[in-house]
C-alpha positions in Angstrom: -30.3 -11.2 14.2 -27.1 -10.4 16.0 -26.8 -7.1 17.7 -25.3 -4.4 15.5 -22.3 -2.4 16.5 -20.6 0.7 15.0 -18.3 -1.5 12.9 -20.8 -4.2 12.2 -24.0 -2.6 11.0 -26.9 -4.5 9.5 -26.3 -3.0 6.1 -23.6 -1.0 4.4 -24.7 1.0 1.3 -21.8 1.9 -1.0 -22.8 4.9 -3.1 -24.9 7.9 -2.0 -26.8 8.7 -5.2 -30.6 8.4 -5.5 -30.6 4.6 -5.2 -28.1 4.4 -2.3 -29.4 7.3 -0.3 -33.0 6.3 -0.6 -32.1 2.8 0.6 -30.2 4.1 3.6 -33.1 6.4 4.5 -35.8 3.7 4.2 -33.8 1.0 6.0 -32.8 3.3 8.9 -36.4 4.5 9.3 -37.4 0.8 9.5 -35.1 0.2 12.4 -32.0 -1.4 10.8 -28.5 -0.1 11.5 -27.1 1.4 8.3 -23.8 2.9 7.1 -24.0 5.0 3.9 -20.6 5.6 2.1 -20.4 8.4 -0.4 -17.1 9.2 -2.1 -17.9 12.9 -2.6 -17.0 15.1 0.4 -20.1 17.1 -0.4 -22.7 16.7 -3.0 -22.0 18.7 -6.2 -23.5 18.9 -9.7 -21.9 15.9 -11.5 -24.6 15.9 -14.1 -26.7 12.9 -13.5 -30.3 12.0 -14.3 -32.6 14.9 -13.3 -36.0 13.7 -14.6 -38.2 11.1 -12.9 -41.3 9.5 -14.3 -44.6 9.3 -12.4 -44.1 5.6 -11.7 -40.7 6.4 -10.2 -42.3 9.1 -8.0 -44.7 6.4 -6.9 -41.7 4.3 -5.8 -40.3 7.3 -3.9 -43.6 7.6 -2.0 -43.4 3.9 -1.1 -39.9 4.4 0.2 -40.9 7.5 2.1 -38.4 9.8 0.3 -40.7 11.6 -2.0 -40.5 14.9 0.0 -36.8 15.1 -0.7 -37.7 15.7 -4.4 -40.0 18.5 -3.5 -37.8 20.2 -1.0 -34.8 19.6 -3.1 -36.0 21.8 -5.9 -38.3 19.4 -7.7 -40.5 20.9 -10.4 -43.6 19.2 -11.8 -43.7 19.1 -15.6 -47.2 18.9 -16.9 -46.8 18.8 -20.7 -44.5 17.1 -23.1 -44.1 18.5 -26.6 -42.4 16.4 -29.3 -40.9 18.7 -31.8 -39.2 17.6 -35.0 -37.7 19.0 -38.2 -40.3 17.0 -40.2 -43.2 19.1 -38.9 -44.0 22.8 -38.4 -43.7 23.9 -34.8 -47.4 24.6 -34.5 -48.2 21.0 -35.5 -46.0 19.4 -32.9 -47.9 17.0 -30.6 -48.3 17.9 -26.9 -49.2 15.3 -24.3 -50.7 15.9 -20.9 -48.4 14.0 -18.5 -50.5 14.4 -15.4 -53.1 11.8 -16.2 -51.1 8.6 -16.2 -50.5 7.7 -12.6 -53.4 8.7 -10.2 -52.2 10.5 -7.1 -48.8 11.4 -8.5 -49.3 13.9 -11.3 -46.7 14.7 -13.9 -43.0 13.8 -13.9 -40.5 15.9 -12.0 -37.3 17.6 -12.9 -34.9 18.5 -10.2 -31.2 19.2 -9.4 -29.8 15.8 -8.6 -27.2 16.8 -6.0 -29.7 18.7 -3.8 -32.1 15.8 -3.7 -29.3 13.3 -2.8 -28.2 15.6 0.0 -31.6 15.7 1.5 -32.0 11.9 1.2 -28.6 11.5 3.0 -29.8 13.9 5.7 -33.0 12.0 6.1 -31.0 8.8 6.5 -28.8 10.4 9.1 -31.9 11.8 11.0 -33.3 8.3 11.0 -30.1 7.0 12.6 -27.9 5.9 9.7 -24.2 6.7 9.8 -23.5 8.8 6.7 -19.8 9.0 5.7 -19.0 11.7 3.1 -15.6 11.6 1.5 -15.3 7.8 1.8 -12.5 6.9 -0.6 -11.3 3.6 -2.1 -14.3 1.6 -0.9 -13.5 -2.1 -1.3 -16.1 -4.9 -0.9 -15.5 -8.6 -0.2 -18.6 -10.7 -0.4 -19.5 -13.9 1.3 -21.4 -15.1 4.4 -19.6 -12.4 6.4 -18.9 -9.6 3.9 -16.5 -6.8 4.6 -16.2 -3.2 3.4 -13.0 -1.1 3.8 -12.6 2.6 3.0 -10.3 5.5 3.7 -11.4 8.7 5.3 -8.9 11.5 5.9 -6.1 9.1 5.3 -7.3 6.6 7.9 -8.4 3.0 6.9 -11.7 1.8 8.2 -13.3 -1.7 8.1 -17.0 -2.6 8.4 -18.5 -6.1 8.8 -22.2 -5.9 7.9 -24.7 -8.6 7.3 -25.2 -7.3 3.7 -23.8 -4.8 1.3 -25.9 -2.8 -1.2 -23.8 -1.7 -4.2 -25.1 1.5 -5.6 -22.1 3.2 -7.3 -23.9 3.8 -10.6 -22.3 3.2 -14.0 -18.8 2.9 -12.5 -19.9 -0.5 -11.2 -17.3 -0.3 -8.4 -18.9 -2.9 -6.1 -20.0 -5.1 -9.0 -16.6 -5.5 -10.4 -15.1 -6.3 -7.0 -17.5 -9.2 -6.4 -17.1 -10.5 -10.0 -20.0 -9.0 -11.8 -19.0 -7.9 -15.3 -21.0 -6.0 -17.9 -21.6 -6.2 -21.6 -22.0 -2.7 -22.9 -23.7 -1.2 -26.0 -23.3 2.4 -27.1 -25.7 3.8 -29.7 -24.8 7.5 -29.5 -23.4 10.1 -27.1 -25.1 12.7 -24.9 -24.3 15.9 -23.0 -26.0 17.8 -20.3 -25.8 21.4 -18.9 -27.8 23.1 -16.2 -28.8 26.7 -17.1 -30.7 29.7 -15.8 -32.3 32.6 -17.6 -35.0 30.8 -19.5 -37.6 33.3 -18.3 -39.5 33.1 -21.6 -39.7 29.3 -21.7 -43.0 27.8 -20.4 -41.8 26.1 -17.2 -44.5 23.4 -17.3 -43.5 22.1 -20.7 -40.6 19.8 -21.5 -39.2 19.8 -25.1 -37.9 16.8 -27.0 -37.1 16.7 -30.6 -34.7 15.9 -33.4 -33.1 18.4 -35.9 -30.0 18.0 -37.9 -27.5 15.8 -36.1 -28.9 16.4 -32.6 -31.7 15.1 -30.5 -32.5 17.9 -28.0 -34.2 18.1 -24.7 -35.3 20.9 -22.4 -36.3 19.9 -18.9 -37.5 22.9 -16.9 -36.7 23.1 -13.2 -38.7 26.2 -12.3 -37.7 29.9 -11.9 -36.1 30.0 -15.4 -33.8 27.1 -14.7 -33.6 24.0 -16.8 -31.4 21.1 -17.7 -30.5 21.0 -21.4 -29.5 17.8 -23.1 -28.3 17.0 -26.5 -27.8 13.4 -27.9 -25.6 13.3 -30.9 -23.5 10.9 -33.1 -20.4 9.6 -31.5 -18.2 11.2 -34.1 -19.5 14.6 -33.1 -18.1 14.4 -29.6 -15.2 16.9 -30.3 -17.8 19.6 -31.1 -18.5 20.1 -27.4 -15.0 19.6 -26.0 -12.4 22.2 -25.2 -12.6 25.9 -25.2 -16.0 27.2 -26.3 -17.6 23.9 -25.9 -20.3 25.3 -23.6 -21.1 28.1 -26.0 -21.4 25.7 -28.9 -23.6 23.4 -26.9 -26.0 26.3 -26.1 -25.9 27.7 -29.6 -27.1 24.3 -30.9 -30.5 25.1 -29.4 -31.0 27.5 -32.3 -33.6 25.2 -33.9 -36.1 25.9 -36.6 -38.4 23.2 -35.1 -39.0 25.2 -32.0 -41.7 27.9 -32.0 -39.3 30.8 -31.6 -36.5 29.2 -33.4 -35.0 28.3 -30.0 -34.3 32.0 -29.1 -35.8 31.5 -25.6 -33.0 29.0 -25.0 -29.9 29.8 -26.9 -30.1 33.6 -26.5 -31.0 33.5 -22.8 -29.3 30.5 -21.2 -26.6 31.2 -18.6 -24.7 28.1 -17.4 -25.0 27.4 -13.7 -23.2 24.0 -13.7 -20.7 22.0 -15.7 -21.1 20.6 -19.2 -20.7 16.8 -19.1 -20.5 14.4 -22.1 -21.0 10.7 -21.9 -21.6 7.6 -24.1 -25.2 6.6 -23.8 -24.5 3.1 -22.6 -26.9 0.2 -22.2 -25.4 -2.2 -19.7 -26.2 -5.9 -19.3 -24.9 -7.9 -16.3 -23.2 -11.2 -17.2 -23.5 -12.7 -13.8 -26.2 -12.5 -11.1 -26.5 -9.1 -9.4 -27.1 -10.9 -6.1 -24.3 -12.8 -4.5 -23.5 -14.0 -0.9 -23.6 -10.8 1.2 -24.0 -8.3 -1.7 -26.9 -7.0 -3.7 -26.6 -4.5 -6.6 -29.2 -1.8 -7.4 -29.6 1.0 -9.8 -27.2 1.5 -12.7 -24.7 -0.8 -11.0 -27.1 -3.6 -11.7 -27.4 -2.7 -15.4 -29.4 0.0 -17.2 -31.2 0.8 -20.5 -30.0 3.5 -22.9 -30.4 6.9 -21.1 -32.5 8.3 -23.9 -35.5 6.5 -22.4 -35.2 8.5 -19.2 -36.2 5.7 -16.8 -32.9 5.3 -15.0 -34.0 7.0 -11.7 -37.4 5.3 -11.7 -35.6 1.9 -12.1 -33.2 2.8 -9.3 -36.0 3.5 -6.9 -37.9 0.3 -7.9 -34.7 -1.7 -7.3 -34.2 0.0 -3.9 -37.8 -0.6 -2.9 -37.8 -4.3 -3.8 -34.5 -4.9 -2.0 -35.7 -3.0 1.1 -38.9 -5.1 1.1 -36.7 -8.2 1.6 -34.5 -6.7 4.2 -37.4 -5.3 6.3 -39.7 -8.3 5.7 -37.9 -11.0 7.5 -34.6 -12.4 8.7 -33.8 -14.4 5.5 -31.2 -12.3 3.6 -29.8 -15.1 1.6 -29.5 -14.8 -2.2 -32.6 -17.0 -2.5 -34.6 -14.4 -0.7 -34.0 -11.9 -3.5 -35.2 -14.2 -6.3 -38.4 -12.2 -6.7 -36.3 -9.1 -7.2 -34.2 -10.8 -9.9 -37.3 -12.1 -11.7 -39.0 -8.8 -11.7 -35.9 -6.9 -12.7 -35.2 -9.2 -15.6 -38.7 -8.8 -17.0 -38.6 -5.0 -16.4 -35.2 -4.5 -18.1 -36.1 -6.6 -21.1 -39.0 -4.2 -21.7 -37.0 -1.1 -21.1 -34.2 -2.2 -23.4 -36.7 -3.0 -26.1 -38.4 0.4 -25.7 -35.0 2.3 -25.5 -33.9 0.7 -28.8 -37.1 1.9 -30.5 -36.7 5.5 -29.1 -33.0 5.6 -30.0 -33.7 4.4 -33.5 -36.5 6.9 -34.0 -35.0 10.0 -32.5 -31.2 9.5 -32.1 -30.4 8.5 -35.7 -29.8 11.3 -38.2 -29.8 12.1 -41.9 -32.3 11.8 -44.7 -33.2 8.1 -44.1 -33.7 8.6 -40.4 -35.8 11.8 -41.1 -38.0 9.8 -43.5 -38.4 7.0 -40.9 -39.6 9.6 -38.2 -42.0 11.0 -40.7 -43.5 7.6 -41.5 -43.7 6.7 -37.8 -45.4 10.0 -37.0 -48.0 9.4 -39.7 -48.7 5.9 -38.3 -49.1 7.3 -34.8 -51.5 9.9 -36.0 -53.6 7.2 -37.7 -53.5 4.8 -34.8 -52.6 5.9 -31.2 -51.6 2.3 -30.4 -48.4 2.9 -32.4 -47.3 5.4 -29.6 -47.4 2.7 -27.0 -43.6 2.9 -26.4 -44.0 6.4 -25.1 -45.9 5.0 -22.2 -42.6 3.7 -20.7 -41.8 7.3 -19.8 -45.0 7.5 -17.7 -46.1 4.2 -16.3 -44.3 1.2 -15.0 -43.2 -1.3 -17.6 -45.6 -4.0 -16.4 -48.5 -1.7 -17.1 -47.6 -1.1 -20.8 -49.6 -3.4 -23.2 -47.7 -6.5 -24.2 -48.0 -5.8 -27.9 -45.6 -2.9 -27.6 -42.7 -5.3 -27.0 -43.1 -7.6 -30.0 -40.9 -7.8 -33.0 -44.0 -7.4 -35.1 -44.8 -4.0 -33.5 -41.2 -2.8 -34.1 -41.3 -4.0 -37.8 -44.6 -2.3 -38.3 -43.4 0.9 -36.8 -40.3 1.1 -38.9 -41.1 -0.4 -42.2 -41.6 1.7 -45.3 -45.1 2.4 -46.2 -46.6 1.5 -49.6 
C-alpha cells in the first residue's frame, strides 16, 4: 500500500449519513486514512429513518459505533402493538421485541441527525478528515479514482485508492459512475418529530391502518416521538401548504387506538420539519461495485421504507465493505464479490417482505380492510403466517425460507372459503 497523504487518503467516503459516517469511523479506527465528505454544514433534522432493528444494532456493535446511538438519544422500544380498524383496541396484538436477538434487546428509535453527528465526531477522533459543507462532490472511478468538491468557494481534489458512495436515495455517486436505478412507488409517506406525548407509553411503538392512512408512532423517550403516516399518492396535497402540519397531527385521531389517539393528536408539539416522500423501492441496473468505487446504503438500492430495514441494511453494507478494506490489500472489484452475493440475496428477501407489508397495511378501502381481516385470522390460527414480521427483528438470512415463497404470499392473501 502506498503512503497516504492529505490529498491521497486510502478511502474517501461521500455522504455523512449513518452508512457513510459509520464507515469512516470504523476504517479510521482500523488504521486507514479516511476523508468523510458531508454536504450539510452541520447536521440538522432532514427527516430520515429513525428506527433500527435489533439485527441492525448488532451490525453497529460489530462496527464499533453502537454507543453513538445510545449517546445520541437512542431509546429502546420493548413492545410493538399492531392496531387496526378491523379490531377493537383491546384486541390488538402486542409483541415483545426484546427476545429476538440475544445481547441486543429491542429496536431503537433515535434522532437521526444527532447520531450522525456523533459518528462523524468518532471518525474525526480516530483520525479521519471530516469535511462538513462539502458541496458539488464529483467522483470519477477507475484504477486511480478522483473526488472533487467545493468548500467555501474553493475547489479541492482528492485521489484515494477507493471511494465509498453513501449519498442515500439521491444516488449522487452512483449516477456519476454510471449506475442507474429502476424505481417503484407503491404509496407516499410523511414524518414529523414531536414532543409532548407524556401520556404515551414510551416503550411501545404503534403501527396500524385506519381509513386512508397507515400510521406509526416511534417513541424516543421523554415524551418525544417520530410520527409517520403512509398514504395513497393522490392524498399528498392534504399535508402540503399552510396547515399541513396541523392536519398531519390531527390525522392521529384514530378510533383504533385505545384513547382514540388523544394522547397524540391533542398533545403533540412539532419539534422538527414535516417531510413528505414517495416510498420508493430502488433496484440498481448495473453493479454497485466498479473500479475504484463501492456503493452502500440506499445509494446501492433499497426496499420500500414501510419495512423499516433501511438503516439495518446500511450498517450491514458498511460492515461487509469495511471487512474487505481492513482484511487485506486486494481492493479490486473481485474482492467485493461476497458483498454483492450477500446483498443480492438479502435485498430479494427484503423486497419480497416489503411488498407483503405494503399490500397488507398500505392499501386502503373495503377490499383492503377485508384482506387484513382475513390475514389477521390466519395469523391467529397459525403463527407461521406472521413470518414476514420477523424481518423487522432478525437478519433476512435467519427468517425461514418458506416466508419468501409465492405459495406463502398466495396463501396469506387469498379469500378464505
